C-alpha positions as CSV (number, residue, x, y, z in Angstrom):
1,M,15.3,-21.4,14.7
2,S,18.7,-19.7,14.5
3,E,19.0,-16.3,16.3
4,H,20.0,-14.7,13.1
5,K,16.4,-15.9,11.6
6,N,14.5,-14.8,14.5
7,D,16.3,-11.5,14.0
8,E,15.0,-11.4,10.0
9,L,11.3,-13.1,11.6
10,N,11.2,-9.7,13.3
11,Y,10.8,-7.7,10.2
12,I,7.4,-9.1,9.8
13,F,6.1,-7.2,12.8
14,N,7.3,-3.7,11.9
15,H,3.8,-2.6,10.3
16,E,2.1,0.7,11.6
17,M,0.7,-1.2,14.4
18,S,2.1,-3.9,16.3
19,R,0.9,-7.5,16.5
20,R,-0.9,-6.8,20.0
21,D,-2.5,-3.7,18.7
22,F,-3.5,-5.8,15.6
23,L,-4.8,-8.3,17.7
24,L,-7.2,-6.0,20.2
25,D,-8.5,-4.5,17.0
26,M,-9.6,-7.5,16.0
27,L,-11.2,-8.5,19.2
28,A,-12.7,-4.8,19.2
29,M,-14.3,-5.4,16.1
30,G,-16.0,-8.5,17.5
31,G,-13.4,-10.9,15.6
32,L,-14.3,-9.7,11.9
33,A,-10.8,-11.5,10.9
34,A,-12.4,-15.0,11.5
35,G,-15.7,-14.0,10.7
36,M,-17.6,-12.5,7.2
37,T,-20.6,-10.4,8.9
38,L,-20.0,-6.7,8.7
39,P,-22.4,-4.4,10.6
40,N,-25.0,-3.2,8.1
41,T,-24.1,0.5,9.1
42,V,-20.4,-0.3,8.1
43,L,-21.3,-1.0,4.6
44,A,-24.3,1.2,4.5
45,N,-23.9,3.6,1.4
46,T,-21.1,5.8,3.1
47,A,-20.5,8.6,0.5
48,P,-16.8,9.2,-0.6
49,P,-14.5,11.9,0.1
50,E,-16.3,15.1,-2.3
51,D,-12.2,16.3,-3.2
52,E,-10.0,14.7,-5.8
53,V,-6.9,13.7,-3.9
54,V,-6.2,10.0,-4.5
55,R,-6.1,8.2,-1.2
56,I,-4.9,4.9,-1.0
57,G,-5.2,2.0,1.7
58,Y,-3.4,-1.1,1.4
59,I,-2.1,-4.2,3.1
60,P,1.6,-5.3,3.2
61,I,1.8,-7.7,0.3
62,T,2.7,-7.6,-3.1
63,D,-0.6,-7.5,-4.7
64,A,-0.5,-3.5,-3.9
65,T,2.6,-2.7,-5.9
66,A,0.6,-0.8,-9.0
67,L,-1.1,1.3,-6.5
68,L,2.1,1.8,-4.8
69,V,4.4,2.3,-8.0
70,A,1.7,4.9,-9.2
71,H,2.1,7.1,-6.2
72,E,5.8,6.8,-5.7
73,L,7.1,7.3,-9.1
74,G,4.7,10.4,-9.5
75,Y,2.2,8.8,-12.2
76,F,-0.9,10.7,-10.4
77,K,1.0,13.6,-10.2
78,D,1.5,13.2,-13.9
79,E,-1.9,13.1,-14.6
80,G,-2.6,16.1,-12.6
81,L,-3.8,14.5,-9.4
82,E,-2.8,14.8,-6.0
83,S,-2.1,11.7,-3.7
84,A,-1.7,11.2,-0.2
85,P,0.8,8.6,1.3
86,P,-0.6,5.4,0.9
87,T,-2.1,3.9,4.2
88,L,-0.9,0.5,5.5
89,I,-3.6,-1.4,7.0
90,Q,-2.5,-4.9,8.8
91,G,-5.6,-7.1,7.6
92,W,-8.8,-7.0,5.3
93,S,-11.7,-6.4,7.5
94,P,-10.1,-3.6,8.8
95,L,-9.0,-2.4,5.1
96,V,-13.0,-3.1,4.3
97,E,-14.5,-1.5,7.0
98,S,-11.9,2.3,6.2
99,F,-13.2,1.8,2.5
100,A,-16.8,1.5,3.0
101,A,-16.4,4.6,5.7
102,G,-15.1,6.6,2.8
103,K,-11.6,7.1,4.5
104,F,-10.0,5.4,0.9
105,N,-11.4,5.9,-2.7
106,L,-8.9,3.4,-4.2
107,L,-7.5,0.3,-2.8
108,H,-6.9,-3.1,-3.8
109,L,-9.1,-6.2,-2.6
110,L,-9.0,-10.1,-3.1
111,I,-11.9,-10.7,-6.0
112,P,-14.1,-12.2,-3.8
113,I,-14.7,-9.6,-1.5
114,P,-16.0,-7.1,-3.7
115,I,-18.3,-9.4,-5.0
116,W,-18.9,-10.3,-1.3
117,M,-19.6,-7.1,-0.3
118,R,-22.1,-6.0,-3.3
119,Y,-24.1,-8.6,-3.5
120,N,-24.5,-10.0,0.1
121,N,-24.0,-6.5,1.7
122,K,-25.1,-4.3,-1.1
123,F,-22.1,-2.0,-1.1
124,P,-21.6,-0.1,-4.2
125,V,-17.8,-1.6,-4.9
126,K,-16.8,-1.4,-8.4
127,I,-13.9,-3.6,-10.1
128,T,-12.2,-1.1,-12.4
129,G,-9.2,-3.3,-12.7
130,W,-6.9,-5.9,-11.9
131,A,-4.0,-5.0,-9.5
132,H,-1.5,-8.0,-10.6
133,V,-1.7,-11.8,-11.2
134,N,-0.7,-14.5,-9.6
135,G,1.6,-13.7,-6.6
136,S,0.5,-16.3,-4.2
137,G,1.5,-19.9,-3.3
138,V,0.9,-22.9,-0.8
139,L,3.7,-23.0,1.8
140,V,4.1,-25.8,4.3
141,G,6.2,-26.2,7.6
142,P,9.7,-28.3,7.6
143,H,7.9,-30.5,9.7
144,V,5.4,-31.4,6.9
145,W,7.7,-32.0,3.9
146,S,10.9,-34.0,3.9
147,A,12.8,-36.1,1.8
148,Q,10.7,-39.3,3.2
149,D,7.5,-37.8,2.4
150,A,8.9,-36.7,-0.9
151,K,9.7,-40.3,-1.9
152,K,6.8,-42.1,-0.4
153,L,4.4,-39.7,-2.4
154,A,6.6,-40.2,-5.8
155,G,6.6,-43.8,-5.1
156,D,2.5,-43.7,-4.7
157,G,2.0,-41.4,-7.5
158,A,-0.2,-39.1,-5.1
159,S,-0.1,-35.5,-5.5
160,E,1.8,-33.0,-3.3
161,F,-1.5,-32.1,-1.6
162,T,-2.1,-34.9,0.0
163,V,0.6,-34.3,2.8
164,L,-2.2,-31.5,4.0
165,A,-4.4,-34.5,5.1
166,G,-5.0,-33.6,8.8
167,K,-3.3,-30.9,9.1
168,Q,-3.8,-27.2,10.4
169,V,-3.9,-24.9,7.0
170,A,-4.1,-20.8,7.6
171,V,-5.7,-19.0,4.7
172,P,-6.0,-14.8,5.0
173,Y,-9.6,-14.6,4.5
174,W,-12.8,-16.3,3.9
175,Y,-13.8,-14.5,1.0
176,S,-10.1,-14.9,-0.5
177,T,-8.4,-15.9,-3.7
178,H,-6.3,-18.1,-1.5
179,N,-9.3,-20.0,0.2
180,V,-11.2,-20.6,-3.3
181,L,-8.2,-22.0,-4.9
182,L,-6.9,-24.2,-1.9
183,Q,-10.0,-25.7,-1.7
184,M,-10.0,-26.6,-5.5
185,A,-6.8,-28.2,-4.8
186,L,-8.3,-30.3,-2.0
187,R,-11.3,-31.6,-3.7
188,T,-9.1,-32.9,-6.6
189,V,-7.1,-35.1,-4.3
190,G,-10.2,-36.0,-2.3
191,L,-9.7,-34.0,0.8
192,K,-12.6,-32.3,2.6
193,A,-11.9,-28.3,3.8
194,V,-13.3,-28.4,7.4
195,I,-13.6,-25.6,10.1
196,K,-13.4,-26.7,13.5
197,P,-11.6,-25.5,16.6
198,Q,-7.5,-26.3,16.6
199,S,-7.9,-28.6,19.3
200,A,-10.8,-30.9,17.7
201,P,-9.6,-34.2,16.3
202,L,-9.3,-34.3,12.4
203,A,-10.4,-37.4,10.4
204,K,-7.9,-38.7,7.8
205,D,-9.2,-36.8,5.1
206,E,-10.0,-33.4,6.5
207,V,-8.1,-30.2,6.6
208,N,-8.8,-28.1,8.9
209,L,-9.0,-24.1,7.8
210,V,-8.2,-21.1,10.0
211,V,-7.8,-17.3,9.1
212,L,-4.7,-15.5,9.9
213,A,-3.6,-11.9,8.8
214,P,-0.6,-12.4,6.3
215,P,2.1,-11.2,9.0
216,E,0.7,-13.6,11.4
217,M,1.5,-16.4,8.9
218,P,5.1,-17.1,9.4
219,P,5.4,-16.7,13.0
220,A,2.6,-18.9,13.3
221,L,4.1,-21.4,10.9
222,A,7.8,-21.1,13.0
223,A,5.6,-22.0,16.5
224,R,4.3,-24.6,14.3
225,K,0.2,-23.4,15.6
226,I,-0.3,-24.5,11.9
227,D,1.4,-26.5,9.4
228,A,0.7,-24.5,6.2
229,Y,-0.9,-21.3,5.0
230,I,-1.5,-20.1,1.4
231,V,-1.2,-16.3,1.1
232,A,0.0,-13.2,-1.3
233,E,3.8,-12.6,-1.2
234,P,6.1,-11.4,0.0
235,F,4.8,-13.9,3.4
236,N,5.8,-17.0,1.0
237,A,9.2,-15.8,0.3
238,A,9.5,-14.7,4.2
239,G,8.2,-18.6,5.2
240,E,11.0,-20.1,2.8
241,M,13.7,-17.8,3.7
242,F,13.0,-17.6,7.7
243,V,11.0,-20.5,8.7
244,G,12.3,-22.9,6.2
245,G,9.2,-23.8,4.7
246,K,8.9,-25.5,1.4
247,I,6.6,-24.0,-1.6
248,L,4.0,-26.9,-2.1
249,R,2.7,-25.3,-5.4
250,F,2.6,-21.8,-6.5
251,S,-1.3,-20.5,-7.3
252,G,0.0,-19.2,-10.7
253,D,0.9,-22.9,-11.4
254,M,-2.7,-24.2,-10.6
255,W,-4.7,-21.6,-12.7
256,E,-3.1,-20.0,-15.1
257,N,-2.8,-16.2,-14.5
258,H,-5.3,-16.1,-12.3
259,P,-6.9,-12.7,-10.8
260,C,-5.9,-12.4,-7.0
261,C,-6.0,-8.8,-6.1
262,V,-8.2,-6.4,-8.3
263,V,-8.4,-2.5,-8.0
264,C,-11.2,-1.2,-6.6
265,M,-13.3,2.1,-6.1
266,N,-17.0,3.4,-5.0
267,E,-19.0,3.2,-7.5
268,H,-20.5,6.5,-6.7
269,T,-17.1,7.9,-7.7
270,V,-16.7,6.0,-10.9
271,N,-20.3,7.5,-12.2
272,K,-19.6,11.1,-10.6
273,K,-16.2,11.7,-11.5
274,P,-15.5,10.0,-14.6
275,V,-12.6,11.8,-15.7
276,W,-10.8,11.5,-12.3
277,T,-11.6,7.8,-12.6
278,Q,-10.2,7.6,-15.9
279,K,-6.6,9.5,-15.0
280,V,-6.4,7.3,-11.7
281,M,-6.5,4.3,-14.2
282,N,-4.1,5.5,-16.5
283,A,-1.6,5.9,-13.6
284,I,-2.2,2.4,-12.2
285,V,-1.9,1.0,-16.0
286,R,1.0,2.6,-16.4
287,A,2.5,1.2,-13.1
288,E,1.9,-1.8,-14.0
289,V,3.2,-1.9,-17.2
290,Y,7.0,-0.5,-15.3
291,A,6.7,-3.0,-12.7
292,Q,6.6,-5.8,-15.1
293,A,9.2,-4.7,-16.8
294,N,11.3,-4.0,-13.8
295,K,10.6,-6.2,-11.0
296,K,14.1,-6.2,-9.3
297,E,14.3,-2.2,-9.0
298,V,10.5,-2.4,-7.8
299,A,10.9,-5.1,-5.3
300,H,13.6,-2.8,-3.9
301,M,11.6,0.4,-3.9
302,M,8.7,-1.7,-2.1
303,S,11.0,-3.1,0.5
304,K,11.9,-2.3,4.0
305,D,15.5,-1.4,2.6
306,G,13.7,0.9,0.3
307,K,10.7,3.5,0.3
308,G,9.5,1.0,3.3
309,Y,5.8,0.2,1.9
310,L,6.3,-3.3,2.6
311,P,8.0,-4.3,5.8
312,M,10.5,-7.0,4.7
313,P,13.9,-6.7,3.7
314,A,15.0,-6.3,-0.5
315,K,16.0,-9.7,-0.5
316,V,13.0,-10.9,0.6
317,V,10.7,-9.2,-1.8
318,E,13.2,-9.5,-4.7
319,R,12.4,-13.4,-4.2
320,A,9.0,-13.2,-4.3
321,M,9.0,-11.2,-7.4
322,T,11.5,-12.8,-9.2
323,F,12.7,-16.3,-8.3
324,Y,10.5,-18.6,-10.4
325,S,12.0,-21.9,-11.8
326,D,11.1,-25.7,-12.1
327,K,14.6,-26.3,-11.6
328,D,14.7,-24.3,-8.0
329,Y,11.4,-26.2,-7.1
330,A,11.6,-29.4,-7.9
331,D,10.9,-30.7,-4.5
332,P,8.0,-30.4,-3.9
333,P,7.1,-29.8,-7.8
334,A,6.0,-26.4,-6.9
335,I,5.8,-25.2,-10.6
336,Q,4.8,-28.1,-13.2
337,N,3.5,-25.5,-16.0
338,E,6.2,-23.3,-16.9
339,N,7.4,-24.6,-20.2
340,T,3.8,-23.9,-21.4
341,W,2.5,-20.9,-19.6
342,H,5.3,-19.0,-19.5
343,D,4.1,-16.8,-16.6
344,G,6.2,-15.4,-13.6
345,R,6.0,-15.9,-10.2
346,I,3.8,-12.7,-9.9
347,D,2.9,-10.4,-12.7
348,F,1.7,-7.3,-13.9
349,Q,-1.6,-7.3,-16.1
350,P,-4.5,-4.9,-15.6
351,W,-7.4,-6.2,-17.8
352,P,-10.3,-7.7,-16.1
353,Y,-11.1,-10.9,-18.1
354,P,-15.2,-11.6,-17.7
355,S,-14.2,-15.0,-18.0
356,A,-12.1,-15.3,-14.8
357,T,-14.6,-13.4,-12.9
358,K,-17.4,-16.1,-14.0
359,L,-15.0,-19.0,-12.9
360,M,-14.3,-17.1,-9.5
361,V,-18.1,-16.7,-8.8
362,Q,-18.8,-20.5,-9.7
363,E,-16.1,-21.5,-7.3
364,M,-17.1,-19.3,-4.7
365,N,-20.2,-21.5,-4.4
366,K,-18.3,-24.6,-4.1
367,T,-16.2,-22.9,-1.2
368,L,-16.3,-23.3,2.6
369,V,-16.9,-20.3,4.6
370,T,-18.1,-19.3,7.7
371,G,-21.2,-17.0,7.9
372,D,-24.8,-17.2,5.6
373,T,-23.8,-17.6,1.8
374,T,-27.2,-17.6,0.6
375,F,-26.5,-14.8,-1.9
376,L,-24.4,-17.1,-3.7
377,K,-26.7,-19.4,-5.1
378,N,-28.7,-17.3,-7.1
379,L,-25.4,-15.2,-8.7
380,D,-25.7,-15.4,-12.3
381,P,-21.8,-15.5,-13.4
382,D,-22.2,-13.9,-16.3
383,F,-24.2,-10.9,-14.5
384,V,-21.7,-10.5,-12.0
385,S,-19.0,-10.1,-14.8
386,K,-21.2,-7.4,-16.5
387,D,-22.5,-5.5,-13.6
388,L,-19.4,-5.7,-10.7
389,V,-16.4,-4.8,-13.5
390,E,-16.1,-1.5,-15.0
391,Y,-14.6,-1.9,-18.2
392,S,-14.1,1.2,-20.3
393,H,-11.4,3.5,-18.3
394,V,-9.1,0.6,-17.5
395,K,-9.5,-0.5,-21.6
396,S,-8.8,3.1,-22.4
397,A,-5.5,3.2,-20.1
398,I,-4.5,0.1,-21.5
399,L,-4.6,1.8,-25.2
400,R,-2.8,4.6,-24.0
401,H,0.1,2.7,-21.6
402,G,-0.6,-0.8,-22.1
403,D,2.1,-3.2,-23.4
404,W,0.2,-6.5,-24.7
405,R,3.7,-7.9,-26.3
406,K,3.5,-10.7,-23.7
407,W,-0.4,-11.1,-22.8
408,S,-1.7,-11.1,-26.4
409,T,0.2,-14.2,-26.8
410,V,-0.2,-16.3,-23.5
411,Y,-1.9,-19.5,-23.9
412,G,-5.4,-18.9,-23.8
413,V,-6.0,-15.4,-24.5
414,D,-7.9,-15.3,-27.9
415,P,-5.4,-14.7,-30.8
416,Y,-7.8,-12.6,-32.6
417,D,-9.3,-10.7,-29.6
418,K,-7.0,-10.0,-26.6
419,Y,-9.5,-8.7,-24.5
420,L,-11.0,-12.5,-24.1
421,R,-9.9,-15.4,-22.7
422,K,-10.0,-19.3,-22.0
423,E,-9.7,-19.8,-18.1
424,V,-7.1,-22.5,-17.5
425,V,-7.5,-24.8,-14.4
426,K,-4.8,-27.3,-14.0
427,I,-4.2,-29.0,-10.7
């Protein structure tokens, strides 16, 4: 790797805590980044703060854009709310713990996480809207995808996902949209996800999964400690630009306009402070409408060159939000449905379609993770879609600020009821 690329890659580690601090914190918490069992005392029904200051926790990915834009552009203030500067957290486990402890009253979580928190750990989390759709991808190292591989697969008529056979692939969290989507793809091509020590031998049809925090992934790929990863942006764009990685497939080209990160609050707050909750959702929906219409500007705002919410230069975040064309991603064929789905690399749409929640619950039952998954076996998808998600506040906010000119015409959305859709998966 060139000295220039090494310098650029250092952007990844310019967070509030260093890489060393992050790893030490993970060890102090008993390796929670890799495991999925949090102490009951951590996920006890801790009362959220009584005041009405909006306290946002986020990790450095574009999934947090709507929350950050709402703060930066003063949309919370326009609703009569004070918002504290958002707090950057390095990984999902510490973010979950901070939320459970009452440090934050507003955050974004990967949609499988609140499902796990509410029904396995009995924590009163509530999804109040979607933070975005799509926004992730499967990226392989330059040592994995070559012209020779492409020619061989084309001749065999095989899927690009078959290059992952016998490889080490990182996911950001066991209960993540990324792990679910990756394993959907692996099953489609007859590969088996396993969780083994990285030194263990793998069968020809096995793909070994490891958990890494998003900022750890590009350096690990550069060092060839892993062969591929699936993660949210801007870490795919960083892997392309700094490591020479190849996007194997964009997540939004596998499951059309799929949910990834969702807006979450404590159910006690939602029930006790309905006016506050409505004001918060008004600001977030307004921010999503703005972000969808102004991706390049928002990318600069989020970047290290702008307001510094994400530790990446503007060119990386801009690529992560705007660079999406099947002509530019023909080798591998990372985009296969652009002409029919008309989606973006990341889009911002707040409505939490019940059909997507149901499908996620169904797919989680098929997904390999560590820890006890007994709670999933008796989990009714229809019940979860009604119990976990609060629809009224986001719907009111959409009626006030939303722009459905695009989303009401997206393939799969009911032409007679824009709040319903059919989930479209094509792997």
